[in-house]
C-alpha positions, 0 to 999 in steps of 0.5 A: 604505712602512713596513718590515715588522716582523721576526718575533721567533722562539721559537728563534734560532741564534747562530752566530759568524764564527769558525764561518764561518772553520772551515767554510772550513777544512773545505771546503779540507781536502777531508774533510767527515766525522768528523775532527780538528775533531770530536775537538776539539769532543768534547774541549772539551765534555768539559772543559765538562761535566767528564767523561772523553772515554771517557764522551762520544760525538757522533752525528748527532742526539739522536733517534738517541741515543734509538733507540740507547740503548734497544738497547744497554742490552739491556733485557729484550724485552717489558719496560716503560719509564716515560716522562712524557707531556710528552716528545719523540714519538721516545721512545715510538717508540724504545721500541716499535721495540726490542720494549718497551712504554712506560708513559706517565704524568702530569707535575708541572705545576710543572716539566713533568717526570715526576710522582714519585708517578705513577712510584711508582704505575706502576713495577712488576716488568714495568718495566726502565727509566725515561726522563725528559725535562728540560722546558725545562732543568729537571733531574729529581731522579735520586736520588729516581727511583733510590730508586723504581725501584731500583739494578737499573733503568736511568735514562735522561735526555733532556737535549736542552734542558739543556746548561748546567743544573748542580746542585751542580757536576754536569750534569743527568743525570750521576747517570743511566745515560745522558744525551743532548743535542741540537745541532740548529738550535734549541738553545743550542749549535747545530751545525746538527744533531747530538747527544751522549751520556754513558754512564758504563759503559765496556762499554755505551759501547763497544756504543753506539759500535759500534751507531751505526757499523754494528756495526764495532769501536770500535777499527776504523781507517779504510781509509787507516790500515789500508792502511799496514800492507800489508794489504787495507783494504776488508774490514769486521770487523763485530761486531754489527748496527748503524746509521750515525750520524755527527757530522762536521767540518761540524757541529763547525766550526759548534759548536766556537766556541760552547762558549766562549760558553756561559756568556755565553749562559746568563747572558743568558738568566738575565737575560731570565728575571729581567726576565720574572719581574719583569714578570709577578709581579703578573698575576692571569691569567698565571703561569709555571713557576718555578725556585726551587732556588738550588742549580741553575744553569738553562739556561733553554731555555724560559720557560713561561707558564701561562694559561687564555687560552693559544690567544688569547694565542699568536695575539695574539703571532703577529699582533704579530710574536712567535712562541711555541709549546708543547712538547711536544704530549702523548704520551697525545693521539697516537692511536698511543700512547694504548694505552700511556697512563695517566690524565694529568689534570695533563698535560691541563691543562698542555698546554691552558694552557702557552705557551713564549715567546722567551728565547733570547740573541739577543733585544735589550732592545727585543725583550724589552720588546716581548714584555712589552708585547704580553702585557700589551696582550693583557690590556688588549685581550682581558680588559678589564684595564688595563696 
């Protein structure tokens, strides 16, 4: 019997043997929590991002970062936060839970990011912040956003897909007040789970560290360290209410060896993008989100094709062993968020026609050829056009 074809995944973790060795060391150490490997991971990633250690912090997930950030910036209760409809659904939930109101607005379909004209239209005195998402690693224009919302408003960036995106030497979101990344199983740098945050204001970063560790002081030592002073070591010194969100040495062991491979992986994704662009440039039934800014080095987390035949194409690819998807299901179509939504006509069309196809760095050249062949074959079979 012929072997069943292995599905080409939309995302695929690329964990190396060095991670396995580090995991063994963690297990042998008998300490699975936050420790020396976490510190090493943070130091190496700060070096990659070119930021100070005091400006960066790891936590259990990027979702935790979204919820905690809204809390620690102390936005006026009842105020509004403008967000694009094309965002991760945890974002409006975090805003609502904090006693604020999201204003969900339309996107720019050429990027998948927040539409600046819509921000200009809906950002008023009831608003205290804007929270944008870098769609597929395409950076938002923070300077243009700042010009609209003013210096006294808070600009948040969800850069979960954007680790590796740099513009003029700065990572995407560096000019914002807050930026977060994801290290989950689908990301370019995967730790199995986890997240990282950048906050340039030292006082807010201290509040963030405390809030994500039960409200304990950021300078609080472990019980074992406190016991060396001859004092009682099991007492808590909590400064404020908080929650617990910890990045562990298990996470760090998985991700640490990958930091040095980020440039290689991003280069491979860029190479795959170029192959796709060359293959699809003359198709009249399919387009794709372009990345034309030569001043930007993109992470290429998504390659997004656009076609009126999106659903049929996705099913054709799936039936031929290629998994594709669409991120993100628009917030304005989710019933619990509809009352916060403005008119999102462009996002309506985008969410009906956009499809993310595989671009991860584990793809072989044969995989890429197969994806291109099946997309063109769909055209021949379903649309009656020649390859």
